[in-house]
N, C-alpha and C positions, 0 to 999 in steps of 0.2 A: 659531894664534891666541894660544897661550901666549906666544910671543915678542913679539907686538904688545902684549899686556897688560902684559908686563914693561917694555917700552919706555915705554908710557904712564905706568906707575907711577913709573918713574924720572924721567920728564919732570916730572910733577906734584909728586912728593914731594921731589925734589932740585933739579932745574934751575931751576924757576920758583918755588921756595919763597922767600918774602920774605927769609928769613935769608941766602939765597945770591944775592939780586939787588940788594943794597944798592949804590947808586951808579949803577945802570943807569937810563937815562931812556927816554922814548918813541921817541927817534931811534935807539936801539941796533938794529943789524942782527939781533941774536939773537932779537928779538921775533917777526919774520916767520918766522925759521927754526923757532922753537918752535911757532908756529901751524900752519905747513906740516907739521911732524912730527905734531902732533895730528890734523890732517886725514888724513894718509897712513895712520896706524895705525888710526884709527877706520874708515876705508874698507876697510882690509885685514881687519878683524874682521867687518865687514858682509858682505864678499865670501865670507869663510870660512863664515859662518853660512848664507848662501844655498846654497853648494855642499853643505854637510852636510845641509841640509833636504831636498834632492832625492835624496840618496843615503844614506838612513838605514839602517844595518845593525842598529842597536839603538836603539829609540826612547827607552829609559830613559837611555842615555848622552847622547842629544841634549837631553833635558829637563834633565839635570844641566849640560850645557854652556851652555844658555840661562840657567839660574838663576845659574850662576857668573859669566857675563858681565854679567848684570843687576846682581848684587850688587857686582861690581867697578866698574861705571859709577857706581853710586850713591855708593860710597865716594869715588871720584875727584871726582865733582861736588860733594860736600860739602866736600872739601878746597879746591877752587878757589873755591867760594862763600865759604869762611872767609877766604881771602886777600883777596877783594874787601871783605868786611866789616871786615877788620883795619884798612884805611886807605882811606876813601872818596875821599880826594883823591889817591891814588897815580896816578902817570903810567902805571903798568903795568896799570891796571884795564881798559883797552881790550883788551889782550892776554889778560888773564884772562877777560874776557867772551867773546872770540872762541873760546877753548879750551872754555869752558863750553858754548857753543852747539854745538860739534862733539860733545862728549860727550853732550849732551842729545839731539841729533839721532839718535845711535846708539841711545840708550835708547828713544827713541820708535819707532825702526824695529823694535826687538825686541818692544816691546809691541803694535804694530799688525800685525806679520807673524806673530807666534807667540803669540797671545792665550791659547791652551790651555796653554802652558808658562810664560807670564809669571806670576811669583809675586805675587799680590795681597796676600799677607800681609807682603811685604817693606816696609821703611820707605820713605817717600817722600823724595826728595832735599830737602834743607833749603831750597833756593831755590824749589822748587815749593810746598812747605808755606807759606813766607812769602807767596808770591803768592796762594795759595788763601785764607789768613787775611785778607789785605787785601781780596780780593774778597768774602768773607763779611761783612766789616765794612760794606762798601758796601750789600750786599744787606739786612743787618739795619737799616741806617738807612732804607732804602726801605720795609721792612716795618713799621717803627715808625710811619710816616706813613700807611700804607694798611691792610693786614689787621689788624695788632695794635692799631690805634686803635678797632677795633670788636669786641673780644673781652673775655671776663671778665678782670678785673685779675689774679686769682690765676694763671690759666692763662698769661697773658702774662708774668708774673714768673718762673714756672717755666721756660718755654721760653727766654726771653731770658737767664736766668742760665746755663743750660747751653750756649747758643750762645756767650755771652761767655767762659765758662770755656774752651771750645775755642780761641777766638781768642787769649786771653791766656795760654795755657799756656806755661810757661817752658822747655819742651823736655825735661822729665823723662820724660814719656810718649812712647813711640815711636808715631808716627802712620803707619799703613800705607795702601797704595793703596785698599784696600776701605773704610776709614773716610773718606777724602777723597771717594770716589765717593758714599758714603752722604750726607755732608753736602751735597754739591751737589744730589743728587736731592731731598733733604728740602726745601731752600730753593726749588727749582724747583716742587715740588708745592704748597708753601704759597702761592707767588705766583699759582697758578691758582685759589685760592679766591675766589668772587665777593665783591666789596667791598660790594655793596648788600644782602646777605642778612641777614635778622634772626636767622638761625641760624648766624652765623659761628663762634661758639665751639664749637657742636656739630659743625660741618663740620671745624673744625681738630682737635677731639678725635678724630673718626673717622679723619682723615688720620694723626694720630700713632699710632693703633692700626694702621692699614694699614702705616705705615713702621716699626712696632715700635720706637717711641721708649721703650724699656723702662727707665725710671729710676724709682726709688722715689718721688720727689716726685710724678710724674704718676699713679702707682698710688694714692697717698694722696689726691690731688685727686679722682680718679674715685670712690673709695670714699666720701669725704666727701660728695660730691653725692648718691650713692645713699642714704647714711644720712640725709641731710636729707629726701630723698623718702619714705623709709619712716617717718621720724619723724612725718610729717604724716598717716600712716594711723592710724585709731582702733582697729583690731583686728589680731591676728596674721594672720588670714586675708587682710586687705587688704595687709599687709606682704609676705606670701608671694606674692600675686598681682603686686604691684609688682616684686618681685625676679625672678619668672618672666618677666615682660614685659621687664625689663632684660636678662636672660640671652638671651632670644630675639633681641632687637635686637643684642646683642653677637655672637652666633653667626652672624648674617647679614652681619656686616662682613667685608670681604676683607682679606687680608694679603699684602704683597709678599714673594715667595719669597726666602729667605736674607737678608732685610734685618734689621739690628739695630743700635741705637745702642751697646749693650754686648753684644757677641757671646756672652760667657760666661754671661750671665744668661738666665733663662726669658723667653719673649716676653710682651709686655704683655697681649695678649689672653688668654693662658693664665692669667696671674696674676689678672686681673680675674675671669675665669670661675671660677677656683678659689674666690676670696673669695665670690662670689655663691652658688655651690653649697654652700659651707659654711654660709652664713647660712640658706639654705633648709633644709638638713639639720637645723640647730639648731631652727628653727621647727617642723619636722616632729616632731622628738623631743620638743619641749616640748608639742606638741598630743597626742602619743601618751601622754605621762605624765599629762596632764590627763584624757584619756579613760579611762585605766586607773584613776586615782584616783576618777573619777566612777562607774565601773562597780562598784567595790568599796565605795563609800560606802553608808551605811544608806539605805533608802527615804525619800523626802522626807516622807511622812506620819508616819514614826516619829520624825523629828527636829524638823520645824518645821511640821507640819500646821496647828496652831492659830495660828501666827504669820502665815500667808499669807491673803490675801483670795481667797475662792473665787468664781468667776464662771462663769455658764453660757455666756458669750461664747466663741467660738473665738479663737485667736490672731489670725487675720485680722480678725475683727470688733473685737477689742480694739485692734488697731493703728489701724483706721479711727476708732474712738471717741476714742482719745488724740489723734490728729491733728486731728480736728474740735474737740475741747475746747481744744487749744492755739491753733488758728487763730481761734477766737471769743473767746479771752482768758480762758477758765475756768482753764487752766493757764498760768502765766507764767514757767516756768523758761526761762532764756536758753540754757543748754547742753542742746541737744536730745539729744545722745548720752547725757549723764548721766541725763536724764529717762527715756529708754527703758530704761537699765540698772536704774534704780530700780523702774520698773513691772514689769520682768521678774522682779525679786527678790521683790516683794510680792504678785504675782498668781499664781494657778494656774487652769487651765481643766480641764474634764472630760477632755480628751484629753491634757493635759500638766501633770504635777505640777510640773515646773520648766520655765520658759519661757526659751528662748535669746534673749539680747539681740540677737544678729546676725539671728536669724529675725524678731524683732519689727521690727527696723530695716528689713529688706528689705520686709516686708509694709506697713510704714508708708509707704514711698515708692511701692510698686506695689500698691495695693489692688485686689482682685478685685471684679468687678461683683456677683457673688452676695452677697459679704460686705456691700457697700454697701446693696444692696436689703433684705437681712434686717435690717440695723442700722436702716434707716429705719423698718421696721415696729415694732421694739422701742422706738425713740424716740417713735413715735406713741402706743404704749401708755403710755409714761412721761408723755407730755403729757396724756393722758386722766386718768391717775391724779392728776396735779397739779391738774387742774381740779376733780376730785371732792373734794379736801381742803377 
């Protein structure tokens, strides 16, 4: 095989090099000779690999053999493709194209027959990369008119930016087989998203987590949405519940094994999960500090006993009373949360020197029957008193 590789190397780098083929036209008999030589040597390499694969004395040596052959084919393919790009109008391009196809056929044989040994981290030949980028460009145009027309604008902008960046790369970054396979799988999965779904953005986000589209922009987008969700919560308890729900939903999402847009970075699901866990931990610590401070604070009657309104009502009865007063227009505060916080600050009951605003809010919306009945009796007593004045 070494002899065949050397002959191919000499053929491609010397004989058919444009520097050495000046003055040769398409009618030259050497063109057919060179094509036949490329055919003969690639077939010789293919035969040699088949023979070695059924008579392996040392698997490691065969793996090395396959990888060396793969690497040599890629270098030669890039060289021939560069000749074609050098002069699109050259009469020799049909010959270059024929030799390109022979080399490509051998490389495809290696990939399909020895997938265990084929190096997916090796760079993709330039002509395959160019064809893949052209195909992705078409796919992106299709998605712009279908799936992307029904998703959040920010999410669309992030995804399109990074897909376009891959398409328009100037060749500084080496693109390997694994990355090409990832891009193709990603676009195939995106095209499967239902077009008529009202949850298209959420479905796409779940898919990007599944495909581990682990870019910082997408992490920031997800975090920003979570922050907007927790900002709508009125208490730390509600924020914590919202974050716990988000973490549960995230943990239930699947991940495609070994998939990654950026292999050297942590997976997107892990990054999001870490952020949510840290937020929950912060809220827990904040609540713990509050509880500690509350435990060590002076008793309420020592500090503001005379500043509070003492009532014989229970917290449950007080909540029902406040709700009824608001519903009939006695209390006109528009901000219900602020009203309940104020009531909690200025009232104390026989059972509670300090009323929790959260507890009052829960009982405000879920009154107990016993509290309603006992409050009715008290209101009737008040009604009788008013009549006697």
